[in-house]
N, C-alpha and C positions, 0 to 999 in steps of 0.2 A: 519822298512824298511832297506833292505840291501843296504849299500852305494856303493857297487861295483857290477855291473852286466855286463855280457858279451853278446855281440851280437852273434846270430847264425852264422854269416859270419866270425867270428874270431876277430873282433875289440873289444877293451875293452873300455867301456864307464864308466868313473869314475866321480862321483859327490858326494857331501856331502850335506845332509839336516840338517840345524841347529836345534838343540834340542828344541829351544824356538819358532820355526816357527809354526804358527797356520795354519794347513792344511785347505785350502779353497776349496770348491767344484766349479769346473769349468765345464761348459757344452760347448762342441764344436759342432757346427752344420756343419755336412758334413765330410765324411771320404775320401776326395780326398787328393791330395798332400799337399795343404795348411792345411787341417784339421789334417792330420796325423803329419805334421811338428809341428803344434801348440800343438797337444796333447803330442808329445814326449818331446818337450822343456818344456812344463808346468809340465809334470810328473817328468822330471829330476830336475826341480826347486822346487819340493816338494808339488805340488798341487794334489788334488784328482780329476782326470779327467775322464769324460765320453764323448765319441763321439757318436752323434746320426746321423745315416745314413739312408736315405730313401730307398736305394737299399739293395739288399741281399749280396752285395760284396763291398769291398772298391775300391777306385780308382778315382771316379768322371770322369773327362774328360780324365784322364790318364788310359785308360782301353783297354783290349783286350777281345775277346770272342771266344768261340768254337762253331762250327757247323759241325756235322758229322765227327769228327776227325780232322778238320782243325782249326788252331788258327789264328785269324785275328787281326793284330796289329792296334788298333784304337787310340793309344795315343801319339806315338812319332815316329819320323824318325831318330832323333839324340838327344843327351843329352848334352846341354851346361853345363860345369863343370865336365864332365866325366874324364878329364885329371887331374892327381894329381898335375900338375904344376899350377893349377888355384886356386884362393882363394875360389871360389864357391864349389870346390870339398870337402873342409872341411865340408860344410853343408850337402852334400849328405852322407858323411861318418858318421857325427854326428847323422843323423836320420836313419842310417842303410840301406840306399838305395844302397850304394856302399861300397867297401872295402872287405877285406878278400879274398875269392876265386872267386869273381864276375869278370868274363871276360868281357872286353870292346872291341868291334870290331871297328877298324879304317881302313877299307879297302880303298885303295887309289882311285880306280875308283868309285867316289861317285855317279855320274849320267851321263847319255848320252842323247843326243838330236838328233833324226833322222829326216831329212827333205830332200825331193827330192833326195834320194839316198846317202846323205852325213851325216856324223855323227860328232857331236861336243861333246867332253868329258869334264866333270868337274872333274879334278884331285885334290886330297888333296895336292900333291906335287906341290908347287907353281912354281918352275922352269920348271917342266914337263908341267904344265898348260900353262905357257908362250910360250914354244917352240911349243906346240900343236896348240895354237891359231895363232902363227906366220906362221905355216905350212898351216893352213886353210885360212889365209888371210894376206899375206905379205904386202898388201897395207895398213893394219891397224897397222903396226909395232909401230908407235909412240904412239897411244892410248893404245895398248896392253901393251907395256912396262911401260907406266905411270900407268895403272891399277894395274899391278903386284907390282910395287914399292909402290903404296898407300896401297895395301892390306897388305904388310909387315908392314906398319906403324900401321894399324888396329890390327895386331896380337899382338902388344905390349899392347893393351888395354884389360882389363878383368874386369868383374863385381866385385867390391870390397865388402868385408864383414866388416861392421862396427857396433858399438853399438849406441843406441839412447842416447841423452844427459840425464845425471842424473841417469842412471841405474847402480845398483851395479852388476857387472859381475865378477864372479870368475876368468875368463880368458878374459882379455880385447882384443877387436878387433879394429883395426884401419887400415887406408890405408897406406901401406909402402911408404916412400918418393920416392923410385924408380918408383913405379907405378904412383904416382902423376906427376912426372917429364915427364914420357913417355906419359901420357894423355895430358899434356900441350903441349908437342912437336907435338902431333898428332892433336891438336885442329884445326889449320888452314885447314888441310886436311879434317877433319870431317865436317867443316862448308861448304866447297865446295860441298861435296856429299849430305849432308842433305838438302841443299837448292835446290835440283832438284829431280824429280821423276825418277824411273828407266826408264819409257817410254821416258823421256826427255834425260836421259843420253845416251841411246843406239844410239841416232842419231849421235853420234860421230863416230860410226863404219860404214864402207862402206859395209862390208859383211852382207848380209841379214841373213845368217846362224848364225853368231855370235849375230846379233841383236835379232833374235828369241830365241836363246838359253839363252842369258843373261836376256832377258825380263822375261822369265818364271822360273827363279831360285826362285825369291820371288814374282813376279807379277809386272806389269807395274805401279800400283798405289802406291806402297810402295816407300819410299825415297831411293835414291841411296846409302845413308849411311847404311840403313838396308841390302842392297845387299852386300856391302863390309864387313860388320860385319859378315854376314853369311859365305862368302867365307873365311874370315880371321879365323873364328872359326874352320873351317875344316882344313885350312892350318897350324894352330898352333898345331895340334895334339889333339885338343879338339873336341867336337861334335861327340863322338863315340856312338855306340849302345850297351848298356849293355845286357849281356846274359839274355834271358828271357823277354826282352822288358818291356813294361808297367806293365804287370801282375806280372812279377818277382820282379820288383822294388817295386811296391805297396805292395805286399805280404810280402816282407822283412821289410818294414816300419811298416805294421800292426802287424806283429809278434813281432817286437821289442817293439812297444808301449805296447802290451799286456804283454810282458816279463817284462816290467817296472812296471806292476801292473795297467795299464790303462784298461778301459772297452770300447768296441765298441758295441753299440746297433743297430743291423741291422733291416731293415724294420720298421724304426721308423722315419717317416717324421715329422719334426717340422713345425707346422702351423704358429707360431708367437713367438716372444720374449715377455715374461711377464715383464711389466714395472709398477713400483709403485713409486709415489713421485719422478719421474725423475731418477730412477735407475732400472737397470735390476734385476729381482728377480728369473728368471728361464726361462724355455721354455714350450711351450704349444704343446702337442701332442694329437690330438683328443680332448677328454674331460678331459684329465689329465694335470695338471700343475706340472712340475717337478722343485723343487726349486734348485737354484744355486746361488753362491755368485758372479759369473762372467760368461758372455757368450761370446764366441768367434765365430763370424759368418764367415764361409768360403764359403758359397754359393755366387755366382756371385754378387759382391757388387752393380753392376748397377741395378740389380733387387731386391736384398735383402733389400735395404733401403726403397723400396716401399711395398714389399710383406710381410716382416716379422715384420713390425712395424705398429701400429695403434695409432695415425696417422703416415703416412710416415715421415721419417727423411728428413727435408728440411733445409739444411744448405748451405752456399755458395759453399762448395766443392761438395756437391751432385748435385747441380744445374749445376756446371761446368762439372761434369762427364756426366750428361745427355746430355749436349750441345755438348761436345767435343769428346766423344768416338764414333769412327766409328767402329762398330763391324765387325769381320771377320767370315763369315759363310762358311760352306761347306756341300756338300752331299757326303757321303762315300759309295763306292761300294766295295764289296769283293766277291771273287769267289774261290772255291776249284776246282783245275784242276787235273784230273787224268793223268798227264804227268810230266816228270822230266824237269823243265825249268832251271836247274843249268847252262846250257850253255849261258844263257842270262844275261845281266847286272842286278844289283840289283835294280836300279832305272832308269826308261826309260820314256822319253817324246817323243811324235811323233804327227804328223799331220794325223788325220784319213782320210781314203780314201773317206768316205761318211760323210755328215753332222751329227754331234752328238749334240743332244739337251738335256740339263739337267735343269729341273725346268723352262722351257720356255726360257732358255738362250743358244744360240749357243756356243759350246765349240770348239775353233779352235785347241786346244792342248789337248791331253790325257796323263795323267801320270799314270804309272803302277809301283807299288812296288812289287818286286819279292822276296819271302822269301824262295826260294829253297835252299839257302846256310845256313839255320839255322835249327838245329835239333829240332824236336818236333812240328813243325808248320804244318805238313801234314803227312798222311800215307806214308809209303815207296814208292818211285817212283812217288809221287804226289807233288803238289805245291800249296801253298796259295798265292794268289795275291790280291792286294787292289788298289783302285784308289780314291784319294781325289780330288773332284771337287770343286774348290773355286768359290764362287759367292753367292749373296744374293737372294736365291730362296724361302725365308720364305713365302712370300705372295702366291706364286704359290702353295706350298704344303698345306698351310692353306686352300685355296679355294678347293683344291682336297679333303681334309678331310671333309670339310663342305658339298660338293656335292656328297660324296660317291665314288669318283674315286681314292682315295689315294692309296689303295692297287694295283689297276690296273696300275696306273702310275708308281709305284715303279717296278712292274714286267716289264713294257714296257721299263723302263730305264735299268734294269738289262740285258734284252735280247739285247738291242742295244749295250751295252758295251761288252757283250759276242761275238756278231757278229764282232765288231770292233777288238776285241782281236784276233779272229780267222783269220780275214783278214790280220792282221799284223804278227801273229804267227800261221800258219796253223796247227802246232802240237797240238794246243788247241781245234781245231774244234771238236765239239761233245763230248768233254772231261770234261765239267763242271759238277761236281757232286752236287754242292751246291752253292747258292749265297745268299747275303743279302744286303740290302740297308738301310742306316741310313740317314735321312733327318734332316734339322734344327729343325723340330718338335720333332724328336727323342731326340736330345740333350736337347731341352727345357724340355721335359717330364722327362728325367732322371737327368738332372743337375739343372733345375730351372734357367738356364742361359738366359740372355736377347736375345730374338729372336733366341735362340739356338746357339748363337755364343760362341766361345772358345778362341778367342784372339782379339786384337785390331789392326786395321790398323795403322801403323806408316807412316803417309804421309809426304808430302813435308815440310821441315822446321825442325830445331833442337828443337823439342817439346817433350821432354820426360816427359809427364804428370805424376805427382805423387799426390796421394791422402792420406788423414790421415788414421791412423790405429784405430782411436777412434773418435766418435762424441763428440761435446761439449754439446749437449742438453740432453744426456742420460749417466749416469754414469755406470760403470761396463760392458760396451759393447765394444768389440774390433773386428776389421775387419781384415781378412786375405784372400786374393784371388789374382789370377793373374791379376785381373782388376785394382789393386791399382797402377800399374805403366805400362805405355805403352812401348812396345807392349804386355807385359804379357808373358805367357808361363810358362814352368816348373821352370826356375830359379826364377822368381818372386813369383811363388806359394810357393816354399820351404822357400825363404827368408822372405816372408810376414808372414808366420806362426811364424818364429823366432822373427820377429819384434813385432808382437802382444803380444807375451809372455813377451818380454822385457818391454813393456808398462805395462802389468799386474804386473810384478815384481816391477817396479818403483812405481806404485800406491799403492802396498801393503807392500812396504818396504822389499821385499824379494830379495834374491840374485839369479841372473840369472846364472844357472849352466851349460848351454850347452857347452860341450867339449868332445873330444875323448881322 
């Protein structure tokens, strides 16, 4: 094995494999962000790694797809850890997702909210945001100033990168003292916001416009702490959008994994983990059992503990996960418009002129993501737009599938969205060349995720739930997925892959090699 390999994006990944290391076969279930992260770190640490992916492409929930020349971003709107100033950025560079010549866009006007002829803007520049809010609602000066002051405190907090206890790591990772002090200083402020929902917090504002706008940044049921963390991430210079979006980032990771000598087997859906005498011995695909010394499961942990093991894994933490996890679901609509929408904001929320119902749920707000400002997302002079409609419509779509109306209901939803888009922006009327709809059942089918969910609702109370990376009842099994820590998302996905491999290294007496 060549001890020094270079990433296609220009980073150099240097690691050393001990001569006396016994190379063990590791099977990774899933080629999403968690699976690719686990595969890369395991390969860097000297293991023989094969990733088994049920789809024909990598990415999992971090995915984009093309229809008639339009690229629809289905995996991210911004990336926490995109700033080189954050500890998490190191992980994204270690796995080849960022670095080198990858451009990260941090456009200041992040989002606008239109209501009753007035517009509220969410700027990354915190002072600009404060002055804008004061202009919109001078009577809310006190609460606006307090909000912006507290956001500044939240900007000092970032997700740390640490090592598990007892692992031998070539390059040690720990939380710098300065970060610990800043987190302690911000703790009283955090407690205030995490002990109320966004819906409760906005009652402090007198302006209905600011109430509506702030409520819909993350949603009324999320904790107000999650709201401040979101705005603080943007204000700190983090939370950018990498060039190429989800598909670009995933392909860079997959290419780097294969460059390290790892193998990805596509269209190979794992049916179960083979277990003998209390230890994993491989994976079962169809009628074939593929042996492995260890298995890293990156399918949604909430469903994997039940569906990939016979009998299901029942431990205190799995019961707690089933009880406490509130899944976040959405229906995703995308459309290719034969019009140049570059004059419109990148992210827009507005109240539709007519009632808009998705999955049997009335939607008071419509969100549109406009990708006119990105090259390669649409033919010349055209625009790709998407809309992510949050809400648990799983049962509605399941009934539709069972009674044969599923396809018709998706078409009905798409046409309603296209009409609302045309009413808001007449230049799109009659210009939609292609549309697509992904329901929670779509995500369930492609991801194997619980009820088709892709994150966890972080509700009221400072309850950052965390779950183990390995069960006690079965040896040689490790878990890595965004579900292991709430609310989940891309940062937890990449860090959970790293964490699983650290447990693997500790259990096998291997040196964890991840570094750039």
